[in-house]
DOTORDREN-369624 format. One record per residue (C-alpha): residue in one letter; x, y negated, z. Coordinates in pm, whole numbers, plus 50000, padded with zeros to 5 digits. Each point is the difference from the previous one (the first is absolute). Example, Ala and Ser with C-alpha at 12.3 -4.5 7.8 and 13.67 -1.06 7.14 Angstrom:
2
A512305045050780 S501374965649934 
END
This chain:
104
M837267422353582 T502024991849771 R502685017149861 L503084991550093 D503905013249840 C502134982750224 S504375004849913 V500944990550317 T501845028050142 N501464982550268 C496984995650157 Y498515025950319 Y497325002149855 N500335011549624 D500515037049948 D500035007249589 R498324969349901 C498255002850192 C498124977750361 C499835025650295 K498344966850246 G496464997949874 D500214964849897 I502254970849921 M500154961650023 V500974977449691 D501984967350157 G499494967149767 K498204979750114 D500964969649738 A501505024849713 K500224989549628 R502005026849875 A500405035350163 Q503584989650152 G497984983450314 T497755027250038 C501635030850209 C498145030750166 S500644992350431 S499115031450072 F502965011149893 R502715011750257 E503375019849950 K500585029249984 K503485014650189 G500975030250000 D497525031849980 A497674986250261 A496945019450002 R496854979149967 N497105019050269 A498184974150016 V499104997349695 N497425009449664 S500845025449715 P501374982749696 D497124987649804 K499684979449654 N497234983350080 I499744980550324 D498464968350118 V501564964949901 D499924965850187 C501314972949835 K500344966550133 A501604986849661 C497034975149902 N500734995849633 C500645030949862 V496785008049789 H500125029450201 N499164986750338 E496045003950067 D499414991550393 C503525007750104 K499635037349855 C502095009149691 A497265010649698 A502045013949761 E499785036249909 H504045007349965 I502814980050167 G503415002150032 I502304988450251 G503804994049994 G503814993450101 R501915030149982 G502585002650293 A497954970050245 C501354999450342 Q497144972450076 C496734991949930 G500764965649797 E502535023849779 T496665014349831 E497554989449779 C495975009149846 M501115007049675 T496355002049833 F499874959250155 C498114982049718 C499254955950082 K496774985749994 
END
């Protein structure tokens, strides 16, 4: 599992920089820079919507990864010990990014 710090506070799954989803998908098949990636698991938080059907916040989660050009991608899984997802104020997944992306 990867340790995740998420600064996307407008995400439905974000609870104090932790993810309540349990796993995420980083997209960016052709990315050459972090800006070419995104958290495709992002879902915009609207109001005070309850998260009844999601897990408790956890810093350690499974990260599936489609960013084939990243040094941390091993068989479509993130092998980094620690990653950051950024995108303060994001309204859609394309406004997020994997801050740890490093091109091969």
